[in-house]
N, C-alpha and C positions, 0 to 999 in steps of 0.2 A: 285563608286565602280565596279569593273569589274565583267562580269559573273562568272567567275571562283571562284572570292572571295565571290560571293555572294552566289554561289553553296555551297562552303565549309562551308561557315558560316551557311546556311540552315541545312547541314548535322550535324554539330556540335550541333546546337539547338535541333536536332530531338534526337540524340543521349543523349543530356543532359535530355530532356522530358522523354527518355526510362529508363534512370538512375534513375531518380526520381520516377518513376512509380515502377520501381523494389525494389527501398529503401521501400516505401510506403508497398508493398507486403511482404517483409522480416520484417519490423515492426509490420505487423498485424499477420503474423506468430509468431513472439516471443510473443506477446501478447497472442495468443491462446494457445502456448505452456506453458506460465507462468500459465495460468488458468488451464489448465490438469495438471501441475505438482502441483498445489495449492490442486486440488481436490485428487491426489493421495496421497499426504502428509497427508490431513485430513482422507481419509481412512486409511492409516497406522496408523495414531493416535488412531483412533476409535477401530481398531483391536488389537492394542497394550492394549489399556483400557480393551476391553472384555478379553484379554487373560489374563491380570493381574488378574481381577476379577474371572476368572475360576480356576486361580492357587490358588488364596487366598481362595476363598468360595466352589466351586464346586468339586476341585480335591480331596476332603476327602469322596467324596460320590462314591461309587462303580458305574459303569455304567454312569459316569457323561459325558453327550456328548460334544465333543471339540469344541472350538469356532471356527467359520467359518470366511473365508475371503469373503465379498461382492465384486465381481469384475463388 
């Protein structure tokens, strides 16, 4: 194998490794995003449950506190 072909093969190999590392980073970011979205959905469900309870039970009382969303 000539030196030029060897150099081109090494560059291609290094680029392949770089792309694999980038793919792993993106996959990790996707997992983190899924975890964050799942937490946000849980918070929204919790807020919805508390808001429904407030509307059904406490809205009939004067000066009843409004439900709050925890961020």
